[in-house]
Every structure is written in C-alpha cells, then in structure tokens.
N, C-alpha and C positions, 0 to 999 in steps of 0.2 A: 733477263727479258721480264719477269716479275719481281723480281727483287732490287734492292737497293746498289744499280748499276754504278755509284760513283764510287761504291767500296771495292770494285771488281777491279784485280792486278792481272798481271800478263800470266803468271802461273797459275791463276784456278782458272782462265777462260774457257777451257775444255770443262770444265766439271759443272759449269754454267749451262753449257750448250747441251753438255748430254741431259742434265735434269730437265732442261726447255724441250727438249724432243720427246723424253719421256712424259713430261707432264701435261705433254698434249693430249695423252689417253685419260689422264686424269680430269681434263678440262671434257672431253666426251663422256666419262662418269658423270660429271656435273650437268650436263646436258640432258642425260636421264633422270638424274634426280629432281632436277628443277622442271623434266616436263610435266609432271601432273598440275603442278602451279599454272605454268602455263598453256595448257592444251585442255584441261578437264572442263573450266568455263566453257569452252567452246563446243567441245563432246557432250556436254550433258545440257545444253542448251538446244532444246529441239526446233528451235526455230532459226539456226545458225547454217545456212546453205553452205557454207565455206569448207565443211566436212564431208567425209567419204561413209561416214557412221555417226550414232548417238548413242549413247550409255546412259544407263540410271544411274543414280550416287553409288548404290552398291555394286554394279558393274565398274563404277569408276574406282571404288576402293580396291578392287583387286588389281585391276589395271595399274594403279599407283605400286603396289607393293609387288609386283608379278617379278621387278628386277631384284627386289631383297630376295625372294625365293630362289630365283636364277643364284644368286651370288652365294647361296650354299652348296651348291656345285662347284664354281669357279673356285671358290676358297681352297675345298680339299684336294681339288684338281693341282692348285698350286703348289698345295704343300706336299703333296705325294712328286711334284715332277722338276719343281725349281731348283732342286739341289740338282738334278740329272741335265735337264736342258740347259739350266742356266740364268741369271735374273735377265740380263739383254734379250735371250732369245724368247722367253716367257713374256717380256714386256712387246715384243715384234708380233708376236701368236695372238694377244690380247686385241690386236686390231681386226684380226677375221672376223669375230661374232660381232664384234661392233658396226662394222659395215654391212654385214647381213641383216642385223639387226634392225638398223635404220632404212634399208631397203623396205626390210616387211612392213614396218610401220606407215613408211611413206605410200604403200598402196595395198593397207590392211581396209575392210569393208565390213566385218564382222569384229565384235568383243572377244572371241576368242582369239583370231589371227593377231591382234591388238597384244593381248596376252603372251602370245607365244613371243610375238618381237621384241617386248620389253624384257621377256624372262632369257632369251637368248643375251639380250644385252646384259643381265644382271652376272649371267657367266664372266663375261669379262670384266665387269664390276669388280669380283672375287677375284680374278686373275690380278688386274691390275693394283687392286687395295691391298692385295699380300706381297706383290713382288716389287713395287715401286720404292716403299719406304726400305726394303732390304737393300736395295741398290743404292740408294743415294745414302743410307746409312755407311755402306763400305766403301763408297768411292769418294765420299767427302773428306775434306781437311776438317780438324777438330776446329778450327776457328769458326768456320763457316758450315759448319754441318746444321746447326739448327738453323740458321736462314734457309740454307738449301733445302731442309727437312720440311719447312713451312710452306714450300712452294707446292705441297702437294694438297693441302688445303684450299690454298688461294686459287690454284687451278680448279678444282672442284665447285667453288662459288662462282669464280668467273663462267663458266661454265653454264650454270645455273643463271645468272645474270642474260648470258648470249642468248639461250633459248627463249627466256623471259620477253626479251627486244625483239628477236627474229619472228616468233609468233604474233605480236604485234604488228607484223608488216607482211607475214607471208601468210600462207595456210600452215595446217599442220603437216599437211602434205609435203608441202616444198620445203617448210622448214627441215625436216628429217633427211629430205635428198640432199639440201646445202650444207647439213652438219656432218656428212660422209669426210669433206674436205680436213678435218681433224685427224680421225684414225689412219687416214691416207697419207696425209704430212708426217706422221709420229712414224708410221712403218717406214716412209723413205729417208726420215735423218737419222732414225735411232739404227739404222744397219750399221752405218758409218761409225757409231759410237765406239769407245774402249767396252770391255768386258770387265766386270768385278773383279779385282784382284786377290780378294779374300776367295772369292769361289774358284779361281783360278788355282790357288794354292792348296785348296781342298782335293783337288782333282791330281795333285802335284804335277801341274803345268807351271812350274816355278819362273823357267825364262819367259814365258808367255805372261804372268802374272808382274814380273819386274818392268818388260815393256809397258803392259797396259798402265802401272804406276807410274812411271815416266811420262806418258803421254797425258795423264791425269794431273798430274803435279807441274807438269812446264819445264822440268829440271830432270838434271842427270845424276843429283843428289839424293838419292832415295833409299840408301843402303840402310838407314838408320831404321827409316821406318817400315822398311820391307822387312827387316829383321824383329821388329816388334809385331808385325802381322803376321809372320811364320810362326813365332813362338806363341801368339796367341790362339792361332788353330791347331799347333801342336797340344797345345793345352787342352783346349774342347775336346780332341780326340781321344786325350787319354781320360778323359770324365766322364765322355758317351760315345756310343757308336751309332749315331744319327737314328735312335728309335723315336718311333713318333710318341711314347711316353715315357721318354728317359728324363725329359724335363721336370717331371712331378718326382724326381727320387732325387733330385740335388737342390739344396738350399737356395742358392743362388738364382738358378732357374726357377726354381718354385716361386720363390720372392718376386721373381721380375714379372712372371705370369700373374699374380694376385694383384701386382700394383696395374700392370696394363687392363686387367680388368675391371680394377677400382676407376682409372681413369676414363673407360669407356664408356662404362655405367652411367659415371657423371655425366659425361658429354651427353648421352643419350637422354637422360632423367630431367635434362632441361626442356624437353620436348622438341628439340631442334628441328627431328625427321618430321612429325605431322607439321610443323610452322612451317619447314620448305615445302613439303607434298600440298599444303592447304593454304598456303599464304594469300591467295587471291579470295578462297572462299573465306578465309577468315576476317579477311577486309571488307569483304561484302556484307557478311552478316552485320561487320560493326558498323555498317549505315552511315560511313563515313562522309559520305556528301561529295565525294571529290572521285575520278578518275582511278577506278581501283587497279587497272593495268599500271597507270603511273606510278602509284603508289606503292604496287609489287615491285616494280624496276627499281624505286627508290631505295626499297625496303633490302635487294639484294645488292644493291651498289655500294650500301652503307657496308654490307657484310663484307664486299671484296676491300673496301677501303680500309677496314678495322681487320681484318687478314693482314694485308699487306705493313699496316703499323705493327699488328701483333709480329711479325717475320722481322721486321727491322729491331725490336726490342728483344725477342726471346732471349738471344746472346748476351745480352745486357743485364736484363733484371733478372734471368734464370728462370727455369721452369716452374719451380714449385710455388714460387709466391704468386706468378702470373695465374696459376690452376686455381689456386685458392681464392683470390679476389674475384676472378671471373665468374665462380660459381656464386659467390655473395652477391654481385651484382647482378647477377642473372637472376636471380630469386627475388631481390626485389621489383625487376621490371614486370616480372611474372605476374607478382603479388597485384603491382597496378593493373594490370590486363585484367587479372583476375575480378577486381572489385568493380572493371567498368562494366566488365561482362555481367555480372550480377546485378549490376543496378539498372543496367537495361533489361535484364531478365523479367525484373521486378515490375518494368511498366514506367520507370523515372523517365523524363523529357530531357533527353541529354542532346537535343539538336545544338546546341552551343559549347557542346565537350566533344567536337570531333578530333579533336588535336589529341584527346589522351590515349586511345588505341593505336595510333600512329608513334606518337612520342616514347609511349612505352616498347613499343617494337624496337624503334631505335636505340632507346635506351639499352634493351636486352642485346641487341647485335654489338654495340659499344663493348659491353663486359663478356660477353660469349666470345668475340670475334678475337681479341688480344690473348684470350687463352684455351681455352676448350675447343675454340674452332681448328687450332695449328697444333697445339702441343700433343694431343693424344697419336696423330701420325707420327710425329717427330720421335716419339717416345719408341714405337713399336720397330724404328730401325735404330734404336741406343741400347735396348736393356739386355735383348737378349745374345746368347753367344754363338757365334757362328754355325754351330755343328747343329744346334736347335732352333736357329731362329725361324726357318720355314714352317716348321712344326707350329711352334708357337703363335707366329703369325695368323695360320691356317685357322687354328681352333679360336682364335679370338675375333677373326674374319667371322666366321660360323655364327659365334655368340653375338656380334654384333647384329648381324643379319636377322636372328632369332629375334633377338630384344628389337629392334628397329620396326620389324613387322608385328611384334606384339604392342609396343606404344603405339603404333600408327592406327591398329585396328582399335586398341584401348580409347584413343583419342577421338576415335569416328563413333563408338561405342557411348561413350561418355556424354559428347557433346550431344546428342542425338536423343540420349534418353533424359538427361539430367540438367545439361547445359555446358556452353564452352567453358563457363567462367569456375565450375569444379573440376576441370581438367587442369586450369593454369594453377589452383591453387595445390592441387596435387603434386605438381611439378615443382611449386614454389618450397613446399616441405622436401622435396626429394634433394633440390640445389643445396639447401641450409645442410642436410646432414651429409653430401657429398664433401662440400668445403670443407666438415669437423674429421671425416675420415681421409681427405687428401691432406691435409695438416698434420695429421696423427702417422700417416703412414709414406707417404710419397717422398722420396728423396730425389736429392737436387743434383743434376747430372750436366749442367753446365760447364763447359770449358773443357771438360775432361778426356781423354781417349776412350775408346770402347773397350781396353784393356784395364785401364781403371775402374771403368763401371764397374765390371765383373768384380774386380776385387771389393769395391765399395758394397755390391749386394752380397758378396760373401762375408763381409765382416759384419753384417745387418747394419749399416750406419745409413742415416740421412743426409750426411755432407763427409767429404772426405775428410774434415779432420774432427768429425763430432763421435764422441762415446757412445752416444745413447744409442742402442739398438733399434731396428724396426722390429715391431712385434708382428 
C-alpha cells in the first residue's frame, strides 16, 4: 500500500495487508501530529470566521502539545496491558479514543474542550506507537521487516500531509469529521488480521501460533521458523519473568534500552516536533513571499517522499549508516536555516533570498527522511526480547512524549525570547553530537533475525562478526 509493491510476493501478501490496516491508525496519529500546523493559523487568526473558536499563541502552544501529554497515559496503559490483551486487540482498542477525539474537536467551542479532545487522541497515540512496532516486528519476515517497519513513520507523515491538504479545502471542524474514516477503517480491517505468533507462544497457545504463522507466511512449511520462535520465547522466559523493571538487570536488555533512547533522542533533538507543529508559522515568519499553505504542503510532501525512499533502502544500506548520515545532513540544513533567521533578525534585506529557508527545509527533509524519520520506529520492534518488549517500548514512549513536549515548549520560549535562529543553532549542535554517539554505540541489525539480534546485543557487538564491544 505504502511500500515497494513490486517486491511483493504471494507468500508475503497477508503481512503487507495486516501492516496496511494497522498503519491506518498511524495515519490517524499523523493527522493529530500535523493538526497544529494545519489548524493553528486559522484558530489564532481572530479575523477567520470559518472556525468555532479562537486561540491566543499561548493557548495554541498547549493545544499543540496536548496529544503528547495524553500519550503519557497511553504508553503505560499499553505497556501494562499489551501482553495481556494482545497486540492485535490493542490496535483495535486504539481506534475508540481516536474516534471520540475527532468528534470532540469537530464540535469544540472553547480552548478547554479542544485541549481535552487532543488529550484523548494522545492516549491512542501512546497505544498505537507502543503496540504497532511490536506487532510489525513480530509478524514480519526478516527480509522485509525493515521495509514493513518503515511503514509506520511513512503513515505518520502521510497523515500530517493529509490534514494539511484537508484543512486547505475544509474547515477545521469538517476536516475532523472526515478524518474519522481512518480509525473506522482500521478497526474494520484489522479485525480479520492474524495475531502475533510470538504473543500466542507466550500464552502457550501453540496451535494458534502455528496457524497464525501459516497465514502470515502463506505456506505450510513453517516448522523451522516456529521452532526458532519457540526457543526464543522460552529463552526469554528463563531470563526474566515479564517484570516492568527486569530489563534493567540483564545486559542485553539494558544495552538495547540505552541504544533505543539514544536514537529517539537524536531524532527529537533535530527539532522535528516543533518543525512539524509550527511549520506554517515558521514559514510565515520567514516571510517567503509565497503561499504559506502551499509551501507547508510541499514540505510535508517532501517528507513523505523521503520516507518512502528511506523504507526502500533501509534493508539495502543498513540502519546504522543511514542514521549517522541522516544526523549529519540534518545538522547542515539546520545551520543554514539558523543563518537565514539570524540575518533576518538583524534587519538585513532578504527579499531576494526567500528560496533559502524553503531550500534548507527541503535539505533537512532529504537527510532526516532516509534515516532518523523511519529507523527509530523500526528499531523499537527489533532490539528487545519478547518478554520485555512491551515494558521497554512503554518507557521509551513515555520518554519520547516528555522530550517532545519539552522541546516544543523550549522552541516556543527560545523563539519568542531570543529568536528562532538560536533554536536552529542549538538543534544543529545536538545533531552533530548525536551522529558521533550513534557512530560509537549503535549496532547494525539489518538482515538478521530477532533471536540473532539478542545474541549480538549479549555479545556487545556492533556487527554480527565484529569483535569490538559496544561500550
């Protein structure tokens, strides 16, 4: 649906279909993630009669981060229940708050109700961002796991693009009502998809696990893979008893957790969340002399294209090298953006240089898109052993929500107090430091099974045949 369909084989069809239906809720997540960029220019414009209410910039900033605050409930809720309910069931459940949130936003007439509506959506954001990477990592064949895992951020960006296009043609309220089609379709389609064989094995439902694996692989010849899965689950049981803190006591789990934290931190310290939240307002401040709406749509369209390209090359180039070069390239683009905004703040006439901020954003999208955009989501489904995966992803989701909220508010404060250019310079330095740290510590997980990844982490290696330990 969103990935290179020419590579699709008959035995992989159901894997693609299951991921496509589950990813509809990632599109919904993207709708909410891109909502501030699409809607705040209307809501903060007191001359705009198409909206039910108006917001001050301060109210707008809290409406923007309300989803991140809600995800702080959704993440632990998923972590506590996904190993009880199951991956598929949690994806189905996440549809309900999304629908309720969209209806609330559609009819909101006060800032408080709007914040509540987006907070409810944040709960589902936490549920789907915790559960979907686990589900994909557990149902996908090793050779296409990277491509399928990359569909998560692709759908996130697609949702951001869709809401910006919809709001260009429909009111904020009508766009919210139209958006309900995504969680409704997700529920209807996901209902018929197979459950995770790994999850079924953890519940000793071995015959169901075998049938699910047959459906996912499109063949009866699954005994060898099922045996490997069973051994992996049994090994995980011996190491730990599904305790929320056990992952900190085992070296491979601790290493996986720290690597995942490093990659998610690197992703957020590019400033991607405020760039998405305030893309329209940033372009408006840049005084580009063109339609801000069109330029914003181009920005997110470029992100989508690069995310598609990134998903196509992630299993060819590998995760590690793409992450490192993604951070380096993002730093260059952010530095250029910072220079432009600094010169503008000093009163220089930049009427003939409007192309610079737009070009810098496109350069940023190019480098960010093939690495830091996709791979952090993919890594979450790869690094952790089955028994602690839910706990680890939950903690990382909480960390992501806190960090994203802090960075968004930091961007707003820095931009208002000292100038947007300073925020871009800070993100530049952070991206350079991130590239160095990822070079030092991040292992390559491309082309190996989940069981082999655990062996790699236990041995403290960055590559399967590398004797150099991860410090």
